[in-house]
C-alpha positions in Angstrom: 0.3 0.8 -0.3 1.6 3.7 -0.9 1.9 5.8 1.0 -0.9 8.5 -0.2 -3.2 5.3 -0.1 -2.4 4.7 3.6 -3.5 8.3 4.7 -7.1 8.3 2.3 -7.4 5.0 4.4 -6.8 6.9 8.3 -9.0 9.7 7.3 -11.6 8.0 6.0 -11.6 5.4 8.7 -11.6 8.6 11.1 -13.9 10.8 9.3 -16.8 7.8 9.7 -15.2 7.5 13.9 -16.3 11.0 14.1 -20.3 11.3 11.8 -20.4 7.2 14.3 -20.0 9.7 17.4 -22.2 12.4 16.0 -25.4 9.9 15.4 -24.1 8.1 18.6 -27.6 6.7 19.7 -30.7 8.7 22.1 -32.3 6.9 25.2 -36.2 6.4 23.9 -37.3 5.5 27.7 -40.8 3.9 27.9 -42.4 2.0 30.6 -44.9 -1.3 31.0 -46.5 -0.2 34.8 -48.7 -2.8 35.6 -50.2 -3.7 39.1 -49.3 -6.5 41.7 -52.3 -8.6 42.5 -54.0 -7.9 39.4 -57.0 -9.9 39.3 -57.3 -9.7 36.1 -53.8 -11.7 35.1 -54.4 -14.4 38.3 -52.9 -17.7 37.5 -56.5 -19.3 37.9 -58.4 -17.2 36.2 -55.7 -17.4 33.2 -55.5 -21.1 33.6 -59.3 -21.5 32.2 -58.1 -19.4 28.9 -61.6 -17.8 29.2 -62.8 -16.4 25.6 -61.4 -12.8 24.6 -60.0 -12.3 28.4 -55.9 -11.4 28.9 -52.9 -14.2 28.8 -51.2 -13.0 29.4 -49.0 -9.9 30.6 -48.9 -7.3 28.2 -45.2 -6.7 28.6 -45.0 -9.3 26.5 -46.0 -7.7 23.1 -44.0 -5.2 24.0 -40.9 -6.6 24.1 -41.3 -9.0 21.0 -42.7 -4.7 19.3 -39.4 -2.8 20.7 -37.3 -5.9 19.2 -38.5 -5.4 16.0 -37.9 -2.1 16.5 -34.5 -1.9 17.2 -33.0 -1.6 13.5 -34.9 1.4 12.2 -34.5 3.9 15.4 -31.2 2.9 15.2 -30.6 4.3 11.6 -32.1 7.4 12.8 -29.6 8.1 15.5 -31.9 6.5 18.0 -32.0 4.0 21.2 -34.7 2.5 23.0 -35.2 0.9 26.6 -37.7 -0.5 28.2 -38.4 -0.7 31.3 -40.8 -3.2 33.4 -42.4 -1.7 36.5 -45.5 -2.8 39.2 -46.9 -1.0 41.9 -47.7 -2.7 44.7 -51.0 -1.9 45.5 -53.4 0.8 43.3 -52.3 3.5 45.4 -49.0 3.1 44.9 -49.3 3.3 40.6 -50.6 7.3 40.8 -47.1 7.7 42.7 -45.3 5.5 39.9 -46.5 6.7 37.6 -45.4 10.3 38.7 -41.8 9.8 39.5 -40.7 7.7 36.0 -42.4 10.9 34.7 -40.0 13.2 36.2 -37.0 10.9 36.3 -37.9 10.8 32.0 -39.9 8.4 31.0 -41.6 10.3 28.5 -44.1 7.4 27.4 -45.8 4.8 29.8 -47.3 1.6 28.4 -50.5 1.4 31.3 -51.2 -2.6 31.4 -53.2 -1.2 34.8 -57.5 -2.3 35.9 -59.3 0.7 35.0 -59.6 2.9 38.4 -55.6 2.4 38.3 -55.7 3.4 34.6 -57.4 6.6 36.4 -55.4 7.3 39.3 -51.6 7.1 36.2 -53.8 9.5 34.0 -54.6 12.0 36.9 -50.4 11.7 38.0 -49.1 13.0 35.3 -49.2 16.9 33.6 -49.3 18.1 30.0 -46.1 18.3 28.6 -45.0 15.7 31.1 -45.0 12.3 29.7 -47.6 10.8 27.3 -49.4 7.4 28.5 -50.6 5.0 26.7 -53.5 2.5 27.8 -53.6 -0.9 26.5 -55.8 -3.2 28.4 -58.7 -1.0 29.9 -61.6 -1.1 27.8 -63.8 0.9 29.3 -65.5 3.5 27.0 -65.0 6.0 30.5 -61.2 6.3 29.9 -62.9 7.0 26.3 -65.7 9.5 27.3 -66.3 12.1 29.8 -62.4 10.6 31.6 -60.7 10.8 29.2 -58.1 13.1 30.1 -55.0 15.0 27.3 -52.1 12.7 28.4 -54.5 9.4 28.2 -53.8 7.7 24.7 -55.8 4.0 24.3 -54.5 1.0 22.0 -56.6 -1.3 22.9 -60.0 -1.2 21.2 -62.6 0.5 24.0 -66.5 -1.5 24.6 -68.2 0.1 22.3 -65.9 -0.6 19.0 -66.2 -4.3 20.3 -70.0 -4.0 19.9 -70.0 -2.2 16.8 -67.5 -4.1 14.9 -70.7 -7.3 16.5 -73.2 -5.4 15.6 -72.3 -4.3 12.2 -72.1 -8.3 11.5 -75.1 -9.4 12.7 -76.9 -6.6 10.1 -74.3 -7.2 7.7 -76.0 -11.8 8.0 -79.0 -10.5 8.8 -79.9 -11.8 12.1 -81.5 -9.0 13.4 -83.6 -10.1 15.7 -81.2 -11.3 18.5 -81.4 -12.5 22.3 -80.0 -10.7 24.8 -78.3 -12.9 28.4 -76.7 -10.4 30.8 -75.5 -11.0 34.3 -75.5 -9.1 37.0 -71.9 -7.7 37.9 -71.3 -3.7 36.6 -68.7 -5.0 34.6 -71.3 -7.1 32.2 -73.4 -3.8 32.9 -70.8 -2.1 31.0 -71.0 -4.4 28.3 -75.0 -4.5 27.9 -74.9 -0.8 27.9 -72.7 -0.7 24.7 -74.2 -4.2 22.7 -78.0 -2.0 23.1 -76.4 0.8 22.0 -74.5 -0.6 18.7 -77.9 -2.3 17.7 -79.6 0.6 18.1 -77.7 2.4 15.7 -77.0 -1.0 13.3 -80.4 -1.2 13.2 -80.7 -4.5 15.7 -83.5 -6.0 17.2 -83.5 -7.7 20.5 -86.4 -10.2 21.1 -85.9 -10.4 24.7 -83.3 -9.4 27.3 -82.4 -11.9 30.4 -80.5 -11.9 33.2 -78.4 -14.4 33.8 -76.9 -14.8 37.8 -74.6 -18.0 38.7 -74.8 -19.2 42.4 -74.9 -21.9 44.4 -78.0 -21.2 45.7 -80.3 -24.0 45.3 -82.9 -20.9 45.5 -81.3 -19.1 42.4 -80.1 -22.2 40.3 -83.0 -21.7 37.4 -81.2 -18.0 36.7 -78.5 -19.5 35.0 -80.3 -22.3 33.6 -79.7 -22.6 29.2 -83.5 -23.6 28.6 -85.4 -21.4 30.6 -83.0 -18.8 30.1 -83.6 -19.5 26.3 -86.7 -20.9 25.5 -90.4 -18.5 25.3 -89.2 -17.0 22.3 -87.8 -16.1 19.0 -84.5 -15.2 17.6 -81.9 -15.4 15.3 -78.8 -14.8 17.0 -78.2 -15.4 21.3 -75.9 -12.7 21.8 -73.3 -12.6 26.0 -72.6 -10.3 27.9 -70.3 -11.1 30.6 -67.0 -9.2 32.0 -65.9 -12.3 33.1 -66.7 -15.4 30.6 -67.1 -18.4 33.2 -71.4 -18.1 32.2 -70.8 -17.6 28.7 -68.6 -20.5 27.9 -71.1 -22.6 28.5 -73.8 -20.9 25.9 -72.4 -21.9 22.0 -74.2 -25.6 21.2 -76.8 -24.9 24.5 -79.6 -22.8 23.3 -83.0 -23.7 23.2 -83.5 -23.1 19.4 -80.7 -24.2 17.3 -78.7 -20.6 16.7 -75.5 -18.9 16.7 -73.9 -17.3 19.5 -72.4 -14.1 19.9 -70.5 -11.9 22.3 -68.4 -13.0 25.3 -68.1 -16.6 24.0 -68.9 -17.8 20.0 -68.2 -15.1 17.7 -65.9 -12.2 19.3 -65.4 -9.0 18.5 -61.5 -8.7 19.5 -58.1 -6.8 18.6 -56.1 -9.3 17.4 -56.6 -13.5 16.6 -54.1 -16.2 16.5 -55.8 -17.3 13.2 -55.1 -14.7 11.4 -53.5 -14.7 7.9 -53.3 -11.4 6.3 -51.2 -8.1 6.2 -48.5 -10.0 7.5 -50.0 -11.7 11.0 -48.9 -15.2 11.0 -45.4 -13.5 10.7 -45.7 -11.8 14.0 -47.6 -14.7 15.3 -44.8 -16.6 15.0 -42.6 -14.1 16.2 -44.2 -13.8 19.4 -45.6 -17.0 20.1 -41.7 -17.7 19.9 -40.7 -14.7 22.5 -43.7 -15.1 25.2 -44.6 -18.9 24.6 -48.3 -18.9 24.3 -50.1 -17.4 21.5 -50.9 -13.2 20.8 -54.3 -12.1 22.0 -55.8 -8.6 21.7 -54.2 -7.0 25.0 -49.9 -8.6 23.3 -51.4 -6.6 20.9 -53.0 -3.2 21.9 -49.4 -3.0 23.5 -47.5 -3.9 20.7 -48.6 -1.7 18.3 -48.5 1.2 21.5 -44.6 0.6 21.0 -44.6 0.9 17.0 -46.5 3.9 17.6 -43.6 4.5 19.5 -40.8 4.2 17.7 -42.4 5.6 14.9 -42.7 9.1 15.8 -39.4 9.0 17.6 -38.2 8.0 13.5 -40.4 10.1 11.9 -38.7 12.9 13.8 -35.8 11.9 15.5 -34.4 15.4 16.8 -37.3 17.5 17.3 -38.1 16.0 21.6 -40.5 14.7 23.3 -43.0 17.5 22.3 -43.5 17.2 18.8 -43.2 13.7 18.6 -46.5 13.8 22.0 -47.7 16.2 19.8 -47.8 13.9 16.2 -49.5 11.2 18.6 -52.1 12.4 19.4 -53.4 14.3 16.9 -53.5 11.3 14.4 -50.1 12.5 11.7 -48.8 9.4 13.0 -49.2 6.6 11.1 -48.7 3.3 11.5 -48.8 -0.7 10.1 -50.7 -3.2 12.6 -50.9 -5.8 10.8 -54.1 -5.9 10.2 -54.7 -3.9 7.2 -55.2 0.0 6.7 -53.3 2.7 7.9 -53.6 3.6 12.4 -53.3 6.7 13.5 -55.5 8.2 16.7 -57.9 10.4 16.9 -58.0 12.9 17.8 -61.2 14.4 20.4 -61.2 10.7 22.2 -57.5 9.5 21.8 -59.2 6.0 21.0 -56.6 3.8 17.7 -59.0 3.5 14.8 -58.6 0.8 13.7 -60.2 -3.3 12.7 -61.8 -5.0 14.4 -61.5 -9.1 14.2 -64.7 -11.1 14.4 -63.6 -14.2 15.1 -64.4 -17.8 16.9 -62.0 -19.7 19.3 -60.2 -21.1 16.0 -60.4 -19.1 13.5 -61.3 -15.2 12.2 -65.0 -15.0 10.0 -64.6 -11.3 9.2 -62.8 -8.1 9.4 -65.4 -5.1 10.8 -65.7 -2.0 9.2 -67.6 -4.6 7.5 -68.2 -4.6 3.9 -71.3 -1.1 3.3 -70.3 0.6 5.8 -69.2 3.6 4.8 -68.2 7.1 6.7 -67.9 11.0 5.2 -64.4 10.4 5.9 -62.1 7.2 7.3 -64.7 3.3 7.5 -63.0 2.8 10.3 -64.4 5.5 12.3 -67.9 3.5 11.9 -66.3 1.7 15.4 -66.9 3.2 19.1 -68.0 7.6 19.6 -67.5 9.4 16.9 -66.0 13.1 16.7 -70.1 14.7 17.2 -71.0 12.3 19.6 -67.8 11.4 21.5 -68.5 13.1 25.6 -65.0 13.3 25.8 -64.0 17.7 27.0 -60.1 17.0 27.6 -58.5 19.4 24.8 -57.5 17.5 21.3 -54.2 19.2 20.9 
């Protein structure tokens, strides 16, 4: 090698070294906050594998997304650090989230029940951090209790109910028998279903209440022969937040009719058998990492990290305020592996997305169903539209 060539090589190497030092990755800190003793994750409950219920912690989905985003972020001079945080009690949630924000964690995923999500949102001021609700489907969090610092990636109860009623209307199953339980969670599901039925022209042939009890005097209140007799219907719809009663409804009704809602045909954010838009590849990656099939709750955590990574990569030097603003105002578009591009609604901060209509073994359809249209975005036929939202938090 000549002296001139050696000098040029050294100059090039020095230039690359300077460039590497200049492009040293800036760290984006993301926390996933969960609750010790969360009743939704009790081992006995998880072992039952009730349809539509969480099958594990949201951290699993977040870790898969963080791994996928690493190379794209590194190319933009960024890195993502994912921290798992567990509050020992509900009373500790607000304090923990506020401390994370003070310490510089700007993006926080909440794998928490609805009451704890409200505490977390109340503990953070706009501009301090952006919170992502990935496991509470309560409509109130997107409505009267909405917050300017809180985004939602899990479909709301209303979105899932709208998806289900769209499908029933498309199939012309317009007479439905509604079975609902006595708990507050059952009532929330029932209210969403009743509201959606009115929106899409589904009539109730009857609405009946079930009760699971060891009291022999209440045994008839869980008797499916009695609950499903004395009226005609095209489909049985079950509102059961726990899923225990709903699991026994298919193939046990008085009339041979399909079952939908909390069992049978359900509306879900994700399904392990989704075969389009890169779904099989994502399902394989998740199963490899977590050792179980991916659920809608896992997908909600996965897509939250995807949205954060997309916002950071889109404006790597802009800083947190601009990155958060782009997310909240719907300017960040995410590939959720469900077909159309996804973005957050500015009026209730819910991620607009297709919802899968599926039974335990496969996906039957995807909502919005064919023929259901919206003036601006068909995905906004699922959930509260801008004119209907009770959310009064600032939209930007």
